[in-house]
C-alpha positions in Angstrom: -15.3 -6.3 7.1 -12.5 -7.0 4.7 -13.0 -7.2 0.9 -14.7 -10.2 -0.7 -12.7 -11.9 -3.4 -14.4 -13.6 -6.3 -13.0 -16.9 -7.7 -11.5 -16.3 -11.1 -13.7 -17.5 -13.9 -14.2 -16.5 -17.5 -14.7 -12.8 -17.8 -18.3 -11.6 -17.5 -19.9 -15.1 -17.2 -23.6 -14.9 -16.0 -22.7 -16.5 -12.7 -19.9 -14.1 -11.8 -21.9 -11.1 -13.0 -24.7 -12.0 -10.6 -22.2 -12.5 -7.8 -20.7 -9.0 -8.4 -24.0 -7.2 -8.3 -25.1 -9.2 -5.2 -22.0 -7.9 -3.4 -23.1 -4.3 -4.1 -25.9 -4.9 -1.5 -23.5 -5.8 1.3 -21.8 -3.4 3.7 -18.2 -4.2 2.9 -15.3 -3.5 0.6 -15.3 -5.1 -2.8 -12.1 -6.2 -4.5 -12.1 -7.6 -8.1 -9.6 -8.2 -10.9 -10.1 -6.4 -14.2 -10.0 -9.7 -16.1 -13.2 -11.0 -14.5 -15.6 -8.6 -16.4 -16.0 -6.6 -19.5 -15.6 -2.9 -19.3 -19.3 -2.0 -19.3 -20.2 -4.4 -16.6 -17.4 -3.3 -14.3 -18.1 0.4 -14.9 -21.8 -0.1 -14.1 -21.0 -1.8 -10.9 -18.6 1.0 -9.9 -21.3 3.6 -10.6 -23.8 1.8 -8.5 -21.3 1.4 -5.6 -20.2 5.1 -5.6 -20.9 7.2 -2.6 -20.8 4.5 0.0 -18.4 4.5 2.9 -16.7 1.3 1.7 -14.1 0.9 -1.1 -14.5 -0.6 -4.5 -11.0 -1.8 -5.5 -9.9 -3.0 -8.9 -6.7 -5.0 -9.4 -5.1 -4.1 -12.7 -3.7 -6.9 -14.8 -3.2 -4.8 -17.9 -6.4 -5.8 -19.7 -7.9 -2.4 -20.0 -6.4 0.6 -21.8 -5.6 3.8 -19.8 -8.7 5.5 -21.2 -10.9 2.8 -19.7 -9.2 3.1 -16.4 -9.8 6.8 -16.3 -13.5 6.1 -16.5 -13.4 3.4 -13.8 -11.4 5.5 -11.3 -13.2 8.6 -12.2 -16.4 7.0 -11.0 -14.9 6.0 -7.7 -12.9 2.8 -7.9 -9.5 2.6 -6.4 -6.9 1.1 -8.7 -4.1 -1.3 -7.6 -1.6 -1.6 -10.4 2.1 -2.5 -10.7 5.1 -2.3 -13.0 4.2 -5.8 -14.1 0.9 -4.5 -15.5 1.9 -0.9 -16.4 5.4 -0.1 -17.6 4.3 3.2 -19.3 4.1 5.2 -16.1 3.0 8.3 -17.9 -0.4 6.6 -18.2 -0.8 6.8 -14.5 -0.7 10.6 -14.4 -4.0 10.8 -16.3 -5.6 7.9 -14.4 -4.6 9.5 -11.1 -6.2 12.9 -12.2 -9.4 11.0 -13.0 -9.4 9.2 -9.7 -9.4 12.5 -7.8 -12.6 13.4 -9.5 -14.0 10.1 -8.2 -12.7 10.5 -4.7 -10.5 7.4 -5.3 -6.8 6.8 -5.6 -4.2 4.9 -7.6 -1.6 2.6 -6.0 1.5 1.5 -8.0 3.7 -1.3 -6.8 7.3 -1.1 -8.0 9.5 -4.2 -8.1 11.9 -3.3 -11.0 15.1 -1.3 -11.2 15.1 2.2 -12.5 17.8 3.6 -14.9 20.0 0.6 -14.8 20.5 0.2 -18.5 18.1 -2.7 -19.0 15.3 -2.5 -21.6 12.7 -3.2 -18.9 13.9 -0.6 -16.4 11.7 2.2 -15.2 12.9 5.8 -15.6 13.5 7.5 -12.2 12.4 11.0 -13.4 9.1 9.5 -14.7 8.5 8.0 -11.2 9.2 11.5 -9.6 6.5 13.0 -11.9 4.0 10.2 -11.1 4.5 10.8 -7.4 3.9 14.5 -7.8 0.7 13.7 -9.6 -0.8 12.0 -6.6 -0.1 8.3 -7.2 0.6 6.2 -4.1 3.9 4.5 -4.8 4.6 1.2 -3.1 8.3 0.2 -3.2 10.1 -2.9 -2.0 13.8 -3.8 -1.6 13.1 -7.5 -1.5 14.3 -8.2 -5.0 16.2 -5.1 -5.9 18.5 -3.0 -3.6 17.4 0.6 -3.3 19.3 3.9 -3.0 17.5 5.3 0.0 18.4 8.8 -1.0 16.5 8.3 -4.3 13.6 6.7 -2.4 13.5 9.8 -0.1 13.2 12.0 -3.2 10.3 9.9 -4.4 8.7 10.2 -0.9 9.1 14.0 -1.0 7.4 14.2 -4.4 4.5 12.0 -3.3 4.0 14.3 -0.3 4.0 17.3 -2.5 1.4 15.7 -4.7 -0.8 14.8 -1.8 -0.1 11.0 -1.7 2.4 8.8 0.1 5.3 6.5 -0.7 5.0 3.2 1.2 8.4 1.5 1.6 8.6 -2.2 2.5 12.1 -2.7 4.1 13.8 -6.1 4.2 17.0 -6.6 6.0 18.9 -4.7 8.8 17.9 -1.1 9.5 19.9 1.8 8.1 20.3 5.3 9.5 19.1 6.6 6.0 15.6 5.4 6.9 15.3 8.3 9.2 15.6 10.7 6.3 13.1 8.7 4.4 10.7 9.0 7.3 11.2 12.8 7.5 10.3 13.0 3.8 6.8 11.5 4.5 7.3 7.8 3.7 5.4 5.0 5.5 7.9 2.3 6.3 6.9 -1.4 6.8 9.4 -3.7 8.5 9.4 -7.0 10.4 10.9 -7.8 13.7 13.6 -9.7 11.8 15.1 -6.3 11.0 15.5 -5.7 14.7 17.6 -8.8 15.4 20.9 -6.8 15.5 21.5 -4.5 18.4 22.1 -1.5 16.1 18.6 -1.9 14.7 17.1 -2.0 18.2 18.9 1.2 19.1 17.7 2.8 15.8 14.1 1.8 15.4 12.7 4.4 17.9 14.4 7.2 16.1 13.0 5.9 12.8 9.5 5.8 14.2 9.8 9.4 15.5 11.1 10.6 12.1 8.1 9.2 10.3 5.7 10.6 12.8 7.3 14.1 12.5 6.1 14.1 8.9 2.6 12.7 9.5 3.4 9.1 8.4 4.5 6.1 10.5 6.3 2.8 10.9 4.3 -0.4 10.5 6.0 -3.1 12.4 5.0 -6.7 11.5 5.7 -8.7 14.7 6.2 -12.4 14.3 6.7 -14.0 17.7 9.6 -12.0 18.9 10.2 -12.2 22.7 11.8 -8.8 23.3 8.8 -7.3 25.1 10.8 -4.3 26.4 11.7 -3.4 22.8 8.1 -3.8 21.6 6.9 -1.7 24.5 9.3 1.1 23.5 8.2 0.9 19.9 4.5 1.1 20.9 5.1 4.1 23.1 6.9 5.8 20.3 3.7 5.6 18.3 4.3 2.9 15.7 1.6 0.7 14.2 2.1 -2.9 15.2 0.6 -5.8 13.4 0.8 -9.4 14.6 1.0 -12.4 12.3 -0.5 -14.6 15.0 -3.7 -13.9 16.9 -3.4 -11.2 19.6 -2.1 -12.5 22.8 -4.2 -14.4 25.4 -4.8 -13.2 28.9 -1.6 -14.9 30.2 0.7 -13.3 27.7 3.1 -10.5 29.0 2.1 -8.6 25.9 -1.5 -8.3 27.2 -0.7 -5.0 28.9 0.3 -3.5 25.5 -3.0 -4.5 23.9 -4.8 -1.2 24.6 -2.1 0.9 23.1 -1.7 -1.3 20.1 -5.5 -1.3 19.4 -5.5 2.5 19.4 -3.3 2.7 16.4 -5.4 2.2 13.3 -3.6 1.6 10.0 -4.8 3.9 7.2 -6.0 1.8 4.2 -3.8 3.8 1.9 -0.7 2.8 3.8 -0.6 -0.8 2.5 -1.1 -2.6 -0.8 -4.4 -4.6 -0.9 -3.9 -6.2 2.6 -2.0 -5.0 5.6 -0.4 -8.3 6.3 1.3 -8.6 2.9 4.9 -7.4 2.6 5.9 -7.4 -1.1 
């Protein structure tokens, strides 16, 4: 079962605190924001939840200081943060080290530029260090164009640190994505990236490049009718997610259902929810 979300109220109100601890009794993932509770309440809940097969996930809004987050992740909570909440990426190195003691992990979503002269830009060398420390980096080119050669370096450092880089690609496919896949990145794309013939010819090789390094392509299929192409991608081993419910018994896609269902998406290969493409 997917994670329960709690409606945002004032932090640590009696009602929401009762709801939180009632969720601990259920067999499911729990996802909360750090601005819903005070530190002691949240840490107590994480301690009680620790050791279960489900995940306790905390969305970081920047409310807690890094030392608090070390305690929270060190007791088993996964942390989902971003460059909007944390611009001091050095803090993530210590938080990630604590998360390993708690058998948890840290995911960091990157939307900003790096080293482009702006006061709010991230430093690329800092991101390389964060990747090597085991932080799962999530990177999108939706708002900022990305140098895939640099992204491949980030992916390599993540692999060396025991984590992954997850790349959300928007736009036509590029041959450089094959190098990115060989460096261990998970690559999300939609069928809109396959509208051009060049992309259709290239996608199978990109899938094979990711699988050679132990990662994969995650294809978000939104009603495309090129069933032969989809069949080829499934046979190559990609993970396919459908925006609409899985096809009915009359659909020509029905024969692909068994192969698609066999491909399970690792929960570390997406940011909070598999259907979201940042």
